[in-house]
C-alpha positions in Angstrom: 109.5 -1.3 -16.6 107.1 -0.7 -13.9 104.7 -3.5 -14.3 107.3 -5.4 -13.2 107.9 -3.7 -10.5 107.5 -6.1 -7.8 109.6 -8.9 -9.7 112.9 -6.4 -9.9 112.5 -5.5 -6.3 112.3 -9.6 -5.9 115.6 -10.4 -7.6 117.8 -7.0 -6.4 120.4 -8.9 -4.1 122.6 -7.7 -1.9 126.7 -7.9 -3.0 129.1 -9.7 -1.2 132.2 -7.1 -0.6 134.8 -8.5 -3.4 138.1 -6.9 -5.1 138.7 -6.7 -8.4 139.8 -4.6 -11.7 137.7 -4.6 -14.6 138.6 -2.4 -17.7 136.7 0.5 -19.2 135.9 0.1 -23.0 137.9 2.7 -24.5 135.0 4.3 -26.3 133.7 5.8 -22.9 134.2 8.9 -21.1 134.1 9.0 -17.8 134.7 10.8 -14.8 134.0 9.8 -10.8 130.7 11.9 -10.5 129.6 11.6 -14.3 127.6 9.1 -16.3 129.5 7.3 -18.6 129.4 8.7 -22.5 129.6 7.2 -25.6 130.7 9.0 -28.6 128.0 9.6 -31.9 130.3 8.1 -34.7 128.9 11.2 -36.9 129.9 14.1 -34.9 131.4 13.1 -32.3 129.2 14.4 -29.4 128.9 12.6 -26.6 125.7 10.9 -25.3 125.3 9.1 -21.8 124.6 5.6 -22.3 121.5 5.1 -20.4 118.2 6.7 -21.4 114.6 6.9 -21.4 111.9 5.5 -23.1 108.3 6.6 -22.9 106.3 3.6 -24.3 103.1 2.8 -22.5 104.7 4.6 -19.3 104.0 7.8 -20.6 100.9 7.4 -22.1 98.5 9.2 -19.3 96.3 12.0 -19.1 96.5 15.5 -17.5 96.1 14.7 -13.9 99.1 15.5 -11.7 98.6 12.5 -10.2 99.1 10.3 -12.9 102.1 12.4 -14.5 103.7 13.2 -10.6 105.8 9.9 -10.8 106.7 10.3 -14.6 108.3 14.0 -13.7 110.6 12.5 -11.2 111.5 9.4 -13.4 112.4 12.5 -16.1 114.5 14.4 -13.0 116.4 11.4 -11.6 117.4 10.5 -15.0 118.7 14.2 -15.5 120.1 14.3 -12.2 122.2 11.4 -12.3 124.0 12.6 -15.7 121.7 10.7 -18.4 119.6 13.1 -21.4 118.4 10.8 -23.9 114.2 10.5 -24.3 112.8 8.6 -26.9 109.5 8.5 -27.6 107.0 8.5 -30.7 103.8 9.4 -32.3 102.3 6.0 -31.9 102.9 6.3 -27.9 99.4 7.6 -27.2 99.9 10.8 -25.4 103.4 10.2 -24.6 105.2 13.3 -26.6 102.9 15.4 -25.2 103.6 14.0 -21.5 107.3 14.5 -22.5 107.2 17.9 -23.9 104.9 19.2 -20.6 107.1 17.3 -18.0 110.7 18.7 -19.5 109.0 22.1 -19.5 108.0 22.4 -15.7 111.6 20.5 -15.0 113.4 23.2 -17.5 115.6 20.6 -18.6 114.9 20.7 -21.8 118.5 22.3 -22.9 120.1 19.4 -21.1 117.8 16.6 -23.0 118.2 14.6 -26.4 114.7 14.2 -27.6 114.4 11.7 -30.3 110.9 10.7 -31.8 109.8 8.9 -34.6 107.8 9.0 -37.9 105.3 6.3 -38.5 102.9 6.9 -41.6 102.7 6.7 -45.2 103.9 9.5 -47.7 105.2 13.1 -47.9 102.7 15.2 -46.3 101.6 13.2 -43.6 104.9 12.4 -42.5 105.9 16.4 -42.6 102.7 16.8 -40.7 103.5 14.2 -37.9 107.1 15.6 -37.1 105.5 19.2 -37.2 103.4 17.6 -34.6 105.9 15.8 -32.6 107.7 19.3 -32.3 104.8 21.3 -31.0 104.1 18.3 -28.6 107.7 18.1 -27.4 107.5 22.1 -27.3 110.6 22.5 -29.4 111.4 24.0 -32.8 114.8 21.6 -33.4 114.5 17.5 -32.6 117.9 16.3 -32.0 117.1 13.0 -33.5 113.8 11.6 -35.9 113.9 8.0 -36.7 112.0 6.1 -39.3 110.0 3.8 -37.2 109.9 0.2 -38.2 110.8 1.2 -41.4 107.7 2.1 -42.8 107.5 4.1 -46.2 111.2 4.3 -45.6 112.3 6.1 -48.9 109.9 8.7 -48.5 110.5 9.6 -44.9 114.2 9.4 -44.9 113.8 11.8 -48.1 111.7 14.1 -45.3 114.1 13.6 -42.8 117.4 15.1 -44.7 115.7 17.6 -46.1 114.5 18.9 -42.4 118.1 18.2 -41.4 119.5 20.2 -44.0 117.3 22.9 -43.0 118.3 22.7 -39.2 115.1 21.5 -37.7 116.7 18.3 -37.1 120.3 17.1 -35.7 120.2 13.2 -36.7 118.4 11.1 -38.6 117.7 6.8 -37.9 115.7 3.9 -38.7 114.5 1.5 -35.4 112.7 -1.6 -35.1 112.1 -4.0 -32.5 112.5 -8.0 -33.5 115.1 -10.0 -34.3 112.8 -10.7 -37.4 113.6 -7.3 -38.8 117.5 -7.3 -38.3 118.4 -8.3 -41.5 116.0 -5.5 -43.1 117.7 -3.0 -40.4 121.1 -4.3 -42.4 120.5 -3.8 -45.8 119.4 -0.2 -45.3 122.3 0.2 -43.2 124.7 -0.8 -45.9 122.9 1.4 -48.7 122.0 4.6 -46.7 124.1 6.8 -44.5 122.3 6.8 -41.3 122.9 8.8 -38.1 121.5 6.4 -35.9 119.6 2.8 -36.0 117.3 1.8 -32.7 117.3 -2.1 -32.3 116.5 -5.0 -30.0 119.4 -6.5 -27.7 119.9 -8.0 -24.2 121.7 -10.8 -22.5 119.9 -13.2 -23.3 118.5 -12.0 -26.8 121.9 -11.6 -28.3 121.7 -11.6 -32.1 122.5 -8.1 -33.1 126.0 -9.1 -31.7 126.3 -11.3 -35.1 125.2 -8.6 -37.8 123.7 -4.9 -36.6 126.7 -4.4 -33.8 129.1 -5.2 -36.5 127.8 -3.5 -39.2 127.0 -0.4 -37.4 130.5 0.2 -35.9 132.0 -0.5 -39.4 129.4 2.2 -41.4 129.5 4.4 -37.9 126.2 4.3 -36.8 125.1 5.3 -33.4 123.0 2.7 -31.9 120.6 2.8 -29.3 119.0 -0.2 -27.9 115.2 -0.9 -26.8 114.0 -4.2 -24.7 116.9 -4.3 -22.8 114.7 -6.0 -19.8 112.8 -8.0 -22.8 109.8 -6.1 -21.8 110.1 -7.2 -18.2 110.7 -10.9 -18.5 114.0 -11.1 -18.3 113.5 -10.5 -14.1 111.5 -13.6 -14.0 114.3 -15.9 -15.1 116.7 -14.3 -12.1 113.9 -14.2 -9.2 115.1 -15.3 -5.9 118.7 -15.7 -7.3 121.4 -13.4 -5.7 123.9 -11.7 -7.5 126.8 -13.4 -8.0 130.0 -11.5 -5.4 132.1 -11.2 -8.7 129.5 -8.5 -10.1 131.3 -6.2 -7.4 134.0 -5.9 -10.1 132.2 -3.9 -12.7 130.1 -1.6 -9.9 127.2 -3.8 -10.1 124.6 -3.7 -7.1 121.4 -5.1 -8.7 120.2 -7.2 -11.8 119.1 -4.3 -13.5 122.6 -3.1 -13.5 123.8 -6.5 -14.4 121.4 -6.6 -17.8 122.3 -2.9 -18.6 126.2 -3.1 -18.1 126.3 -6.0 -20.2 124.3 -3.9 -23.2 126.6 -0.5 -22.3 130.0 -2.6 -22.5 129.4 -3.3 -25.8 131.5 -1.2 -28.2 129.1 -0.7 -30.3 126.4 0.4 -28.2 125.7 4.1 -28.1 122.9 3.9 -25.2 120.3 1.8 -23.9 116.8 3.0 -23.4 114.0 2.1 -21.2 111.4 2.7 -19.7 109.5 3.0 -16.0 107.2 4.9 -14.4 108.8 3.8 -10.8 111.7 6.7 -10.1 113.5 4.2 -8.0 114.1 2.0 -10.9 114.9 4.6 -13.1 117.9 5.6 -10.0 118.9 2.2 -10.6 119.3 2.0 -13.9 120.9 5.1 -14.5 123.3 3.8 -11.5 124.3 1.4 -14.6 126.0 3.7 -16.2 128.5 4.8 -13.6 131.8 3.1 -12.3 133.6 0.3 -13.8 132.2 -1.4 -17.0 132.7 -5.2 -18.0 135.6 -6.3 -20.4 134.7 -9.1 -23.0 136.1 -12.1 -21.0 133.6 -10.5 -17.7 130.5 -10.2 -20.4 130.7 -13.7 -21.6 130.9 -15.0 -18.1 127.6 -12.7 -17.2 125.9 -14.3 -20.2 127.0 -17.8 -19.5 125.8 -17.3 -15.7 122.7 -16.1 -16.6 122.3 -18.4 -19.3 122.7 -21.2 -16.3 120.1 -20.3 -14.2 
């Protein structure tokens, strides 16, 4: 995230030239000039593996100066092949800012807009979703998620009704802590869902034990939040140079190292991360290009970071 910009720049190493071959995961689609994509199980629609979050960083005012870097960040994502933008009514002005910038850039048709409902009661849920549509300047949302499982049964009923009426395309649930994984799993077992959003990183791998296998079994797309542990992960590698073998999966920075670990997991559909720095977004988006680590390499990556 942008508040950790200095940390990130300090830990980006220069790779030594190294030859190697790493196999692409079979559920990924690639071409030489496109970001890698993974299928949404519910439909088969392909979704690029790197997306953009809006928490904190998009909560700005109306001034051109405040919005200019965010506009550049959005442009970099789309130009790099990314499409998913994840936001929420709880992120202050983020929905309105994202909607304005997508309109100014003329990229709405190329974007996958995901937001959340985070309230109690059917009427209030409907009101909040309609507000999100207005702020995001669209009459149809790609994904709406019940945030933190709040008033779950009521909001899921509303989302399914809106989906049936063609107002939203996909339905999901979210949480951001390991402590909520069991609750997410319970919902995934009993409800038909299109998406689940959860926390997962190279140093917090709890999702591998329960949620990621369950998502694969239940055919639920996975969005990953907190891939950089809110920026704290860069402190672990500060002053460390990337291992030369990172070149074997086309990795040129620690940010790419952490993201390639995540999106190479077969059950992960897209990793989302927030930044107000266009260069950081360019680096993040590059993680969706090139070769991906195989399972053996993923374990090597995690062991290496754990040893630092």
